[in-house]
N, C-alpha and C positions, 0 to 999 in steps of 0.2 A: 529153792531151785527159780532162775530166772524165766518170765515169760517168752512165753515163744513165737517169734515174728510173724504176722500177720499170713493168712494163706499157708499155711505149715499144719502136720499133722505129728503126735506123737508117738513115738515107738520104744518098746522096755518101759513102758512108763515114765520117762523120767527126761528122754531124748530127744531132741525138735530136729524135724525134716520138711525139708518146702513139700508140695502135694505135687501132685505127675504134670507134666510141663512146664511147672516155674522152678526157678531158680532165687539165689536170695542176693536181696539189694541191700548192703552194710548199711551205705549211709541213711536208707529209711527204713533200716529193722524191717522189710515186708519182704514176702517172696512176688514176685513178680514171673511174667510171662516173655519170652524173647519175639520179638516183632521184625527180626532179620529177615529180609529178602530170599528167597532159596532160590533167586534166578543165578544160572553160573555167567559168568562174564569171560569172554576172551579177548587179548587183543596179540594181534600179530607180529606188533612191536615196531614195525617199517609202515612211513606211507609214500606216496609219490606225489606230489605237483607238477602238473605240466609248466604249469606256469609259476614260478618262487617270486612270492614275495617278504621282503623284509619283514621281520618279525615286529620290530618295531614300528614299522608303518602302518600295516593292516595286517590282521588274524582274522582268517578264515570262520573259524572257529568261532570267532566270535560275533560274524554276521550268518554262522549256520541258523546263533539260535533266536533271528529275527527273523531269517528267512530260511523256512524251512523249504521251501519249494518253488520253482517256480511260478507257481498260482498266484504267488506273492506278487511278482514281478508283474504279473497279464494283470492280477486286478487293481492292482494302482493303475495302470496305462488304463482302464477302461475307464476307471471312474475320472481321470483328467480328461479323458479325452470327451466324454461326455458332457463333462464341466462346461469345456470347452464350444464343443457345438451350441450347448443350451443357451449359453451368454452372446455367443452370436444372434441365435436365432430371435431371440428378447431382444436382443439390441436394434433388430431392424423394423421394431412399434414405435422404436422416438423417430422425431421429430428434429431435419435437418435443418431447418429454419434459414436463418439465412448465412449459414456458416461461421459462427462465430461461437453456438453452443460447445459445451463440451460434448456429445452426441456426438456431432456431425465431425468434429478432431477425432472423437473413439473410433469411427468409421473407415474416416479418410485417411487413417494410421493401419487398417486391417487391412484395407485396401493396398498398401504400402508393401503390405508382410506377401504378395499374391509375388512368391519366388520362383516356385515348381511349374503353375501353369500359365503366367502370364501370354505366352506364346501358342496359348493351346486352347483358347476359347472357341466359343461357337462364329465365325466368319457364312457370311453370303458365298454363290459362289461367284468366281472369277473376281474375285478380291487379295490384294495383296496380304500377305500374312503380316501384322502390325503385335507391337508388345504391346498389354491391354491390361491394367490391374485394379481388377476388381474387387468388389468386396466377398463376393460370394469365394473368387480366387483365395483371395488372402484368408478367411477360416478354412479351407479344405487344402492350405496350401501348410498352416501350421497342425492341423489335425493330421495331415501324413507326419510330417516331424513327430508329433507325438506320439503315435503306433510306434515308429521308426524305434523312434530310442526307447520304448519299454522293450518291445523287441527282441532289440541288440541288449537290452542288461540282462532280458532272461538268457540268450546264449550266451553272454558272457558267465552267467548261473554256471549254466549246464558246464561251460571249456573249464571249470573249476572243479566243479563237483562232482564231475563223470570226464573227467579227462582223459584215462586210462580202463586199461582193462586188465587183468594180471593172469598171466600164461603159466600155468603148471606143467611138467614134465619131471616126472619118475623117472628115476635113474637109479639102478643097481650100484652097489657099492663093494668096495671091499677095504680090507682094513686102514690101508693107506690113505683112503677118502677119510677115512674118521678120524683118522690122529688127529687130523686138520681144523675139528668143529673143538674148541676149547673156551670155555662158558662161564661163566659165576652162577651157581643155581642154587635158589635157598627155596626149603618148603620150613610154611609155616601153618600149626596147626594150631587150634587153640579149641579147647574142650568149655562148651558152654554150659558152665555150673557152678555149684558154692564153693567148691576144691579150690585147693591151691597146688602151688610146685611143693609142699611139702607131703601132697597126699600122692606123689609120683613115685615110682621105681625107676630109676635111671638103667636103661638096657646097656647094655657093654658088647653085644655082637650086632654084627650086620651078615644075612642072609645075602649071596650073591648066587645067580645061575636057576633055573629050574626046579621048584622042591619034586625029589623023587628021583631026581636024573643024574647022571655021572659027574655032569658039571660044579654039581654044587659043593656051595663051598660056604663056609662059616668063617668070616674076617671080624677083627677089630672095627668098631666105630673108626677110630683117630686116624684107621688106615685111608679111610676116606671123605667122613664129614667130621663137622663142629657138633656135637651134638650142645643144645641150653634151653631153659627154661626160665621164664619170667610171668609173674602176675599180671594179670589185666583186670577191669571192670567185667571182665563178661568169665573170666575165667583161666585158668595156668594156661600158655602157646609154649608149645613145642617148636623150636627152630635148626632146622637141620643146612646147614652151610656148605658149598663145596666150591673154594674158590680155585679159578683156572683147571676147574673138571677133564677129565677124561675119560671117558666110559668105556668099562673093559667089558663090562657083560650087558647082555638083553635083557636081566633081570635082577634085580636086586630088594629084597625088604628087609625091613624093621620094627619091631613091637615092642611098645611098653606099656605099662598099666599103673592105673590108679587103685588106690586100697583105704579102707574107714581108717578113720581117724578119731578118737575122742569128739563128740560134736560136730564133728564135720564128714559127715558119710560117703563116700565113694557114690556118685550118681552126678549122670548129666541129663540135660534136656536134648543135645544138637551138635554138631561138628562144624566150625568156619575154618576155611582151609585159604591159602593166597601162596602160590607158586608161581614163581620170575627165574627168568633164565635172560642173560644179556651177556653181552660178546666182552672178553676179558681185557681188549685193549680198547674196542670203540663201546664205551658203556655209557653213549646217547640211546644208544639201540635196546629196547628190553620187552621180551615176549614175556605174557602170565594168564594166568588164570584163576580165577575165584570165585566162591559162591558160599551155602549157608547149607550144609546136611539135618534136619531136623527128624524127621519120621523113618524112612528108608523108602519103602514100597508103600507104604500107609496114604489109600488112596484119598481118602474120605479129611485129610492134613489136621487130621484129632491131634492133641496134643503126647507128646510120650515121655517118658523116663528110661534114658539107658542105663541097664545095672545087671551086673551078672557076670558068668562066665564065659558066655562065647564073645566071640572075637569081633570086634567092626572092623571091617578091611577097607580103604579106601584107596583106591586103584585108577592111577594116574598113566599116562602114554606118553612118552618122550620121541619127536620125532626130528630130526637135521633138516632144517631149509637153508636151502645155498640161494641168495637174491644177488642173480644177475644184474640187476639194473642199480643194486647200491654197491658196485665197486665188488662184488662175491664177499657180500658180507655172509661170515655161515654163524646161525644162529638157531639154537636149540627152544621147538615149540612146545611147551606143556601143555596138556589137555588132561581133561578130566574126564575121566572113561565109564567107572561105576562105584558105587556107595554096595556095601554087602552090609545090612546092618546084623548085631549082635543080640545081648539079654535085651528084650524090650519090657518096658513095663506099660501097662496101659490101664487097671483099674489104680484107685486109691488101696482098696483091698490087698490086691499084688503088694504093692511096691510097701508097707507096711510088715505085710510078711516077710518080704525079701529083705529089711531092712534090719531086725529082729533075727533073720539067720546069717551067722558067720559066715558060710560056706558062699553066698552070693557076696561080700561084702568086696568087690574089685570090679577094674570096666580095664576091658584090655581093647587094644587099639595098634591096627599092624596098617603101616604106608608100606601098599606094595608098587611098584615102579616097574615098567615096560619100556625097552628100550628098545623102537622101533630101527635096529642098524643094517636093518637090509637094504633099505633104499632111500636115496636123498631125494626133500622135494627140489626142483628148481624153481624158483619163481623169476619172471621178465616180466615185467610192463610195458602197455605198449601201448601209445599215444589212439586214441580213436579217431582225433580231429586235430589233421594238419593241418598247414599255414594254407597251403591252398582249398583245402576243405572250409577252414575258415572263412576266408573272403569268398567264396560261394555259397557258404551260407546267408555271409552280411549281404552280401548282391544280391540273394534272392529275397531275403527282409525288405530291404531296400525297394526293390520292384514290386511286391506285394501291396506295399505300404500306398506309394504312388500311384500305382494301377488301380487301386480298387478309389482311393477319392476321386481317380479322374473319371472312373466311370460314371460316379456319383455326380463328378460335375457337367459331363457332358447329358448325362438322363435329367439334371435343372434345369438347362440350358434349352434342350429339347423339347420339352414340354410345356417350360414357362418360356415363352417370347419376351415378356417384357426383362429380364434378365441376361439376356444377347449384348445387349449395351447398357448394361445400369452403371459402366464406370462412367459413361457421358453426363449421367446426373449430378454426382461428386463433382466431376472436374467445372463443369458449370458451373456450380453454386460458389466452388475456390475461383473461378476466374473470376466470373464477377464482384465476387470482393476485393480479389487483390486490383483489379482495375479501379473501383471506388476509391483502394487507400490511397494508390497511384494519382489518380484524378486531384482528389484532396491536397496531396504534395502537391499539385502543379498548381493550383489554386492558389496555394499558400507563397508559391515561388512569384507569380504573378502580382498577386497585391503587393505583395512586398516589394518587388521591382518596380512596380508603379506607384509606390512611395504611399502606400493605404495605410490608413490611420488603424482602422479595424481590421481583422484575420476573420472572415466568416468560413468556420470548420464545421457548420453542421450542415445538413443537407437541402436548405434551400439558396439560390444563389441571388443575391442582395447586389447592387449599385453600390460601389461604395466611393464615398467624398473625397475627391483628390483623384479618382482613376478616371476622369472624363464620365462617360456614357458607356464605359465595356463592360456587357455584361458576360456574368463568371456561369453557366452552364455546369449542372453535376450531373451524374451520371449515378442512375437510381437502380434498384434491385433487377429491375424487367427489361436494364439495358436503354430507355428512352433516354433523352435529353431534353431538359424543361428549363428556364425561365425564371425570373422571380416573379412574372403574375402567369395568373393562369391563361389569359388570352393568349401569350404566347409562348405557350409551350409546345406547340409543332411547328416554330418557326428557325429555319434552317440557319445554320452556324453561317454560313455565306450569305444571309443576310441582315446578320448581327452589325447596327453601326459601329464600327471598330474607329471609332476617331480622335486622335490623337492631338488634341491641343494642347497640352500642356509640352509637350518637344518643339509640336510647330511654332510657337508662341515664343520661345525660345530661343530660335532662330530668329535675329533682328537684320532688318534690311538685305532682304535677301537678294542680291545682282546675281541675275542670268543674265549671260553673254550665248543671244542665239546666232550662232554662226550656220550661214548660209539660208537658204530658204525657208518657209514656214514648216514645207515638205519633209525637208533633215528629220534624221528618226533620230539622233543623236544631239541629247541637250547638255551643256556644260554650267554648274550653278555655281557660284562660289558666295559661301557665306562669310558677312560681315565681323562676326565674332572672332572667326580662328585664322582666316582669309587663305587658307588650303584651300586648294583647287579640290573638287573631287569631281572625279566625274562618274556620272549617275546611269547607268546601261537602263533605262526607263522601257517599255512597253512599243511596239513600234506604235507610230505616229503617220497613219495613213489620208489621204485626203478627205475624205467626208465620216469614213468611219471609226467608231469608239469603240474598240474590241471589251468584250465583255468582262465583268469583273473574273479573277481567276479564281479555278474552282479549289473546294477545299479536300486538302489530301488526310483522310483519317485511315489507317491499317484498322481492318477487318475482326485484327487478333485481340486478345485479352488484356494489351497494355498499350497504352496510350505514350510514347516517346515525348520527351521535353523538346528535342531538335524540330518534329513533326511541327507542333505547334508554333515555334518559333519562324521556320520556315512561312508557316502562310501569316503570320503575321506580317513576314517581312514582303510576302506576296502581295499584303492588303496594302499596306504603306507603298511600296513601289506602285501599283495600283490610282493609289491618292496622288501623289507625286505627278504623274501623268497628267489625270483629269485636271489637277492643278496648272500645268504647264501647256496641257494644251489652251485649258480658258484663259492662259496669259496670251496664248498668241493670237489663239480668237479676238480677243479683246485691244490686240494689237492690230490687229487687219481691220476689224471695227473702225479704229481710230483715226488710221489711213486716210480710209477710205471715205471717212467725214470729213477730214479734211481734204482730201483731192476735191471731193464735190464742191467742198464752200469755195476753193480760190476758183474757177470759170467766174464766179458771178461775182466777186469780187474784181477781180480785172474789170469786169464790164463797166462796173460802178466807175472805176476809175477812170 
């Protein structure tokens, strides 16, 4: 005699059987317990989507694995929002410097992001509303968009997950209505045990109608169902299939039994079932119910063994459903109703005694189906969020996001006065930096134009050789203009010696034709170099008054244009030419007076 498997018992002195609540695992040669879930799962077989996405593009089921609820979107939004506000808060403790460091650039660009509150900052009374972009406004603008984006994602999740409601309508039926329901129905019943299909005694008849009533009728199984059995790792599986099935009776039942075989007693530890129904033509919609039955009404969930003459009854309900929203799809919905356990053994001694009793050598199972043909459940899905409702929700979320941070902005600027005009700090620093850069370009241009050999690009002005006595002041961070030496820092540009000796020396043998009297205001000077007469509109020549030097015209803005500097140079040059002409005219007068004075004396001597 071969040794018995592990966790087994002996009966009749030489036969082996698994203990209570165990069945034989042939590969491991051991009696094991069945850990299948006893939960009953049901699916209606059809689903609705308010917004349909292509399956190849996006699958909502895959999204639900990572986002089980709207809380995921709200938590992610809160983390991003707090991170942004904390970053901007810490950024305010950095130094701005002269506007060239990275911190200033980051804070400057944050102020440029002020797209929501640029015209809603704190303003004093009786001032025009101007567009001001501040660092605080940029912070709150992006924060409001982060909040709005998160709430919008949560709204989309709600639109997809809770897009519709299902409305049921119970309708009384008659024979023509039920005749339209043609489904493919399949019952799969697995007896979890160490048995095989060899232990099965195949049924031959099927009972239709309620037992004991006049409509009872016994019919061959082949007239309604295809009966088959196949072995699985959990035990023999009974399959009952009905293709294009048209149910004519409200009730039908079928019974089968397993009997003892040598070294294979008829015993089981549970039943596993799976009932499906699908439309005969539109087979993509399937309704099903599945589950496991292990110990009947035993409340302590202790393991049991089914064996004996009493029948184990599995009761299912079938009811017709009409889906109006799916082009009038007619689908029979199976539901598990009740399990009535038969003979149950709970103790090892009971099992051992039953195995040694030939009268207990069987397991009876009955499938009882109740077809609820009196009513049809009409299902229709209605969208709970329409286009107008969605836009209204979207606008409400936008208003909440903007108004929340607008309130914070007003409170901050109301309680901290230094925040009311904080945009001027960044703009002034940036303006001074831009002015310095532009002034450096002008200095290079001036030195290159006057044939300077060395270009001074640092902050200290120098008198370059070859440039005469041209002083090149530089604009520093505080906006002041300073020269080369410390004693000349406060000297105004109008008092700077702008002698242009190089250009004057290049004009050789200048001939001036003084037309009219000395009081004439217009001079005509002809240079011997080119011989071209150039009419120079000089300053007005008065009798005794020499006009003051022309004033320097410099704009007060952040940028100094090259054309303004050229105009100032031209005016200074014209002023010098006027002084030279004045000097020549005066010298000629003195010479004439000297000649006239010396002439009478000469005549008297002669």
